FIMARRO-69859 format. One record per atom (N, C-alpha, C): residue number from 1; x, y, z. Coordinates in nm, 3 decimals, always signed. Layout:
REM residues N
i;X;Y;Z
NUM;X;Y;Z
...
//
This chain:
REM residues 122
i;X;Y;Z
1;-0.411;-2.316;-0.173
1;-0.282;-2.292;-0.112
1;-0.219;-2.164;-0.164
2;-0.237;-2.136;-0.295
2;-0.180;-2.013;-0.354
2;-0.231;-1.891;-0.281
3;-0.359;-1.885;-0.254
3;-0.417;-1.769;-0.188
3;-0.360;-1.748;-0.049
4;-0.347;-1.856;+0.028
4;-0.298;-1.843;+0.164
4;-0.155;-1.792;+0.167
5;-0.067;-1.851;+0.089
5;+0.074;-1.809;+0.088
5;+0.089;-1.666;+0.038
6;+0.019;-1.633;-0.068
6;+0.028;-1.498;-0.122
6;-0.033;-1.397;-0.026
7;-0.146;-1.432;+0.033
7;-0.209;-1.342;+0.130
7;-0.118;-1.321;+0.250
8;-0.053;-1.427;+0.296
8;+0.037;-1.413;+0.410
8;+0.156;-1.325;+0.374
9;+0.213;-1.344;+0.256
9;+0.325;-1.259;+0.213
9;+0.282;-1.113;+0.204
10;+0.164;-1.088;+0.150
10;+0.115;-0.951;+0.141
10;+0.087;-0.892;+0.279
11;+0.040;-0.974;+0.372
11;+0.017;-0.926;+0.509
11;+0.150;-0.889;+0.575
12;+0.254;-0.967;+0.548
12;+0.388;-0.933;+0.600
12;+0.434;-0.800;+0.541
13;+0.417;-0.783;+0.411
13;+0.454;-0.656;+0.346
13;+0.371;-0.540;+0.401
14;+0.244;-0.565;+0.429
14;+0.159;-0.461;+0.486
14;+0.211;-0.419;+0.623
15;+0.256;-0.516;+0.702
15;+0.314;-0.484;+0.831
15;+0.439;-0.400;+0.818
16;+0.523;-0.433;+0.721
16;+0.644;-0.354;+0.696
16;+0.610;-0.214;+0.647
17;+0.510;-0.205;+0.560
17;+0.467;-0.073;+0.511
17;+0.409;+0.009;+0.626
18;+0.334;-0.054;+0.714
18;+0.281;+0.017;+0.830
18;+0.391;+0.067;+0.921
19;+0.492;-0.017;+0.946
19;+0.605;+0.024;+1.029
19;+0.680;+0.140;+0.964
20;+0.697;+0.134;+0.833
20;+0.763;+0.244;+0.761
20;+0.680;+0.371;+0.769
21;+0.548;+0.355;+0.765
21;+0.460;+0.471;+0.777
21;+0.473;+0.539;+0.912
22;+0.483;+0.460;+1.018
22;+0.502;+0.517;+1.152
22;+0.637;+0.588;+1.161
23;+0.741;+0.523;+1.108
23;+0.875;+0.584;+1.111
23;+0.877;+0.715;+1.031
24;+0.813;+0.715;+0.916
24;+0.807;+0.837;+0.835
24;+0.728;+0.946;+0.906
25;+0.621;+0.910;+0.975
25;+0.544;+1.008;+1.050
25;+0.628;+1.069;+1.162
26;+0.706;+0.986;+1.229
26;+0.792;+1.037;+1.336
26;+0.898;+1.131;+1.280
27;+0.959;+1.093;+1.168
27;+1.058;+1.181;+1.105
27;+0.994;+1.313;+1.062
28;+0.874;+1.303;+1.005
28;+0.806;+1.424;+0.960
28;+0.772;+1.516;+1.077
29;+0.737;+1.457;+1.190
29;+0.699;+1.537;+1.306
29;+0.820;+1.599;+1.376
30;+0.932;+1.530;+1.374
30;+1.048;+1.574;+1.452
30;+1.164;+1.626;+1.368
31;+1.157;+1.610;+1.238
31;+1.265;+1.655;+1.151
31;+1.224;+1.777;+1.073
32;+1.313;+1.821;+0.992
32;+1.285;+1.938;+0.907
32;+1.271;+1.891;+0.763
33;+1.167;+1.815;+0.740
33;+1.141;+1.762;+0.607
33;+1.016;+1.828;+0.551
34;+1.003;+1.822;+0.419
34;+0.888;+1.886;+0.357
34;+0.762;+1.799;+0.374
35;+0.652;+1.847;+0.319
35;+0.523;+1.779;+0.334
35;+0.517;+1.645;+0.262
36;+0.612;+1.619;+0.171
36;+0.612;+1.491;+0.102
36;+0.624;+1.375;+0.200
37;+0.705;+1.390;+0.303
37;+0.723;+1.281;+0.399
37;+0.594;+1.257;+0.479
38;+0.527;+1.363;+0.517
38;+0.400;+1.349;+0.589
38;+0.296;+1.280;+0.500
39;+0.290;+1.320;+0.374
39;+0.196;+1.258;+0.280
39;+0.229;+1.110;+0.261
40;+0.357;+1.080;+0.245
40;+0.398;+0.940;+0.228
40;+0.359;+0.857;+0.350
41;+0.378;+0.911;+0.470
41;+0.344;+0.835;+0.590
41;+0.193;+0.808;+0.597
42;+0.113;+0.906;+0.562
42;-0.032;+0.888;+0.565
42;-0.077;+0.782;+0.465
43;-0.024;+0.790;+0.344
43;-0.062;+0.691;+0.241
43;-0.014;+0.552;+0.280
44;+0.106;+0.543;+0.336
44;+0.158;+0.413;+0.379
44;+0.068;+0.351;+0.485
45;+0.031;+0.429;+0.584
45;-0.052;+0.376;+0.693
45;-0.192;+0.336;+0.644
46;-0.251;+0.418;+0.561
46;-0.385;+0.387;+0.510
46;-0.384;+0.258;+0.429
47;-0.289;+0.247;+0.337
47;-0.287;+0.131;+0.248
47;-0.235;+0.006;+0.317
48;-0.147;+0.021;+0.414
48;-0.102;-0.095;+0.492
48;-0.221;-0.155;+0.568
49;-0.302;-0.068;+0.627
49;-0.419;-0.116;+0.702
49;-0.517;-0.187;+0.609
50;-0.538;-0.130;+0.492
50;-0.630;-0.192;+0.396
50;-0.581;-0.330;+0.355
51;-0.456;-0.340;+0.313
51;-0.403;-0.468;+0.265
51;-0.402;-0.571;+0.378
52;-0.364;-0.529;+0.498
52;-0.365;-0.622;+0.611
52;-0.506;-0.673;+0.637
53;-0.603;-0.584;+0.637
53;-0.742;-0.625;+0.662
53;-0.791;-0.722;+0.555
54;-0.759;-0.694;+0.430
54;-0.802;-0.782;+0.322
54;-0.737;-0.919;+0.331
55;-0.608;-0.919;+0.359
55;-0.535;-1.046;+0.359
55;-0.559;-1.128;+0.484
56;-0.593;-1.065;+0.593
56;-0.616;-1.138;+0.717
56;-0.763;-1.170;+0.739
57;-0.847;-1.126;+0.645
57;-0.989;-1.159;+0.654
57;-1.006;-1.309;+0.631
58;-1.121;-1.358;+0.664
58;-1.148;-1.502;+0.651
58;-1.142;-1.544;+0.505
59;-1.043;-1.624;+0.470
59;-1.028;-1.684;+0.338
59;-1.044;-1.585;+0.223
60;-0.948;-1.493;+0.205
60;-0.960;-1.400;+0.093
60;-0.954;-1.475;-0.040
61;-1.037;-1.435;-0.133
61;-1.037;-1.499;-0.263
61;-0.921;-1.451;-0.349
62;-0.900;-1.520;-0.458
62;-0.789;-1.488;-0.548
62;-0.795;-1.344;-0.596
63;-0.912;-1.295;-0.633
63;-0.923;-1.158;-0.684
63;-0.893;-1.055;-0.576
64;-0.928;-1.086;-0.450
64;-0.896;-0.995;-0.340
64;-0.746;-0.990;-0.317
65;-0.680;-1.104;-0.328
65;-0.535;-1.111;-0.311
65;-0.466;-1.033;-0.423
66;-0.515;-1.048;-0.546
66;-0.457;-0.973;-0.658
66;-0.477;-0.823;-0.636
67;-0.595;-0.781;-0.595
67;-0.619;-0.639;-0.567
67;-0.525;-0.589;-0.458
68;-0.503;-0.670;-0.356
68;-0.411;-0.633;-0.248
68;-0.269;-0.616;-0.299
69;-0.226;-0.706;-0.387
69;-0.091;-0.697;-0.443
69;-0.075;-0.571;-0.528
70;-0.176;-0.537;-0.604
70;-0.171;-0.417;-0.687
70;-0.165;-0.292;-0.598
71;-0.247;-0.289;-0.494
71;-0.245;-0.175;-0.401
71;-0.109;-0.163;-0.334
72;-0.051;-0.276;-0.293
72;+0.080;-0.274;-0.227
72;+0.188;-0.221;-0.322
73;+0.185;-0.262;-0.448
73;+0.282;-0.213;-0.545
73;+0.269;-0.062;-0.564
74;+0.146;-0.016;-0.581
74;+0.123;+0.128;-0.598
74;+0.167;+0.208;-0.477
75;+0.137;+0.158;-0.357
75;+0.176;+0.227;-0.235
75;+0.328;+0.232;-0.221
76;+0.395;+0.123;-0.257
76;+0.541;+0.121;-0.248
76;+0.603;+0.223;-0.342
77;+0.553;+0.233;-0.464
77;+0.606;+0.332;-0.558
77;+0.577;+0.474;-0.511
78;+0.452;+0.500;-0.475
78;+0.412;+0.633;-0.434
78;+0.487;+0.679;-0.309
79;+0.480;+0.597;-0.206
79;+0.544;+0.635;-0.079
79;+0.695;+0.636;-0.090
80;+0.750;+0.541;-0.163
80;+0.895;+0.538;-0.181
80;+0.946;+0.661;-0.253
81;+0.875;+0.703;-0.354
81;+0.916;+0.822;-0.428
81;+0.910;+0.948;-0.341
82;+0.798;+0.967;-0.269
82;+0.785;+1.085;-0.184
82;+0.886;+1.084;-0.070
83;+0.912;+0.968;-0.014
83;+1.008;+0.958;+0.095
83;+1.149;+0.992;+0.046
84;+1.187;+0.938;-0.068
84;+1.320;+0.971;-0.123
84;+1.332;+1.119;-0.154
85;+1.224;+1.178;-0.207
85;+1.228;+1.322;-0.235
85;+1.250;+1.402;-0.107
86;+1.184;+1.359;+0.002
86;+1.197;+1.432;+0.128
86;+1.334;+1.410;+0.193
87;+1.385;+1.288;+0.188
87;+1.509;+1.256;+0.260
87;+1.635;+1.273;+0.177
88;+1.628;+1.243;+0.048
88;+1.749;+1.245;-0.035
88;+1.749;+1.355;-0.141
89;+1.635;+1.421;-0.160
89;+1.629;+1.528;-0.257
89;+1.604;+1.483;-0.400
90;+1.578;+1.356;-0.419
90;+1.546;+1.304;-0.553
90;+1.448;+1.189;-0.540
91;+1.373;+1.159;-0.646
91;+1.276;+1.052;-0.643
91;+1.332;+0.921;-0.693
92;+1.246;+0.820;-0.698
92;+1.285;+0.689;-0.748
92;+1.320;+0.695;-0.896
93;+1.228;+0.747;-0.974
93;+1.244;+0.765;-1.119
93;+1.136;+0.861;-1.164
94;+1.149;+0.920;-1.282
94;+1.046;+1.015;-1.326
94;+0.907;+0.949;-1.329
95;+0.811;+1.021;-1.276
95;+0.670;+0.979;-1.274
95;+0.643;+0.861;-1.181
96;+0.731;+0.833;-1.085
96;+0.709;+0.720;-0.994
96;+0.587;+0.744;-0.905
97;+0.577;+0.863;-0.845
97;+0.462;+0.890;-0.757
97;+0.330;+0.889;-0.834
98;+0.320;+0.958;-0.948
98;+0.192;+0.950;-1.021
98;+0.160;+0.808;-1.069
99;+0.264;+0.734;-1.107
99;+0.241;+0.594;-1.148
99;+0.190;+0.512;-1.031
100;+0.253;+0.530;-0.915
100;+0.208;+0.459;-0.796
100;+0.066;+0.495;-0.758
101;+0.032;+0.623;-0.768
101;-0.104;+0.666;-0.739
101;-0.205;+0.604;-0.833
102;-0.171;+0.600;-0.960
102;-0.260;+0.540;-1.060
102;-0.276;+0.391;-1.034
103;-0.168;+0.324;-0.997
103;-0.174;+0.182;-0.965
103;-0.261;+0.158;-0.841
104;-0.248;+0.244;-0.740
104;-0.333;+0.230;-0.620
104;-0.481;+0.246;-0.657
105;-0.512;+0.344;-0.740
105;-0.651;+0.362;-0.784
105;-0.700;+0.236;-0.854
106;-0.617;+0.182;-0.941
106;-0.652;+0.057;-1.009
106;-0.676;-0.057;-0.911
107;-0.594;-0.066;-0.808
107;-0.612;-0.169;-0.706
107;-0.744;-0.156;-0.632
108;-0.779;-0.031;-0.598
108;-0.908;-0.008;-0.533
108;-1.023;-0.047;-0.625
109;-1.011;-0.017;-0.755
109;-1.115;-0.056;-0.850
109;-1.123;-0.208;-0.864
110;-1.007;-0.275;-0.863
110;-1.006;-0.422;-0.865
110;-1.074;-0.479;-0.741
111;-1.053;-0.414;-0.628
111;-1.119;-0.458;-0.506
111;-1.272;-0.447;-0.521
112;-1.318;-0.340;-0.580
112;-1.462;-0.323;-0.604
112;-1.515;-0.431;-0.696
113;-1.441;-0.459;-0.802
113;-1.482;-0.564;-0.895
113;-1.483;-0.699;-0.824
114;-1.383;-0.723;-0.741
114;-1.378;-0.847;-0.664
114;-1.501;-0.863;-0.575
115;-1.540;-0.754;-0.510
115;-1.657;-0.759;-0.422
115;-1.785;-0.787;-0.503
116;-1.791;-0.731;-0.622
116;-1.910;-0.752;-0.706
116;-1.919;-0.893;-0.761
117;-1.805;-0.956;-0.787
117;-1.805;-1.086;-0.852
117;-1.785;-1.203;-0.758
118;-1.753;-1.177;-0.630
118;-1.731;-1.285;-0.534
118;-1.863;-1.346;-0.491
119;-1.856;-1.474;-0.461
119;-1.973;-1.545;-0.408
119;-1.960;-1.548;-0.257
120;-2.045;-1.473;-0.192
120;-2.043;-1.466;-0.045
120;-2.141;-1.563;+0.013
121;-2.101;-1.622;+0.123
121;-2.193;-1.707;+0.197
121;-2.230;-1.635;+0.326
122;-2.350;-1.642;+0.364
122;-2.386;-1.576;+0.488
122;-2.531;-1.579;+0.519
//
């Protein structure tokens, strides 16, 4: 039950991140914002799609859900920081984007470890 509820919550967050990515892309295309907003939109869309795919796959395991949560946290920090820099002229906090990027890398590595250690049937 833990996996299903957590996976569903992460899928909802992935949908919100994807919607934010589309909105940021539209602002970047039609506004006079710097490249940070375009980069944030690309990262948001890429990572939203990944987390959604992982969480909506057939019965994601606990380690896949944890990797998804880590990726979502990193994407939120990274994209949030770049978006604030583009729209408000300041970031979330010092080193937010690099921290988010490092967390996303860690999440991708956790996903690899999950794939190596999971028992697949097929």
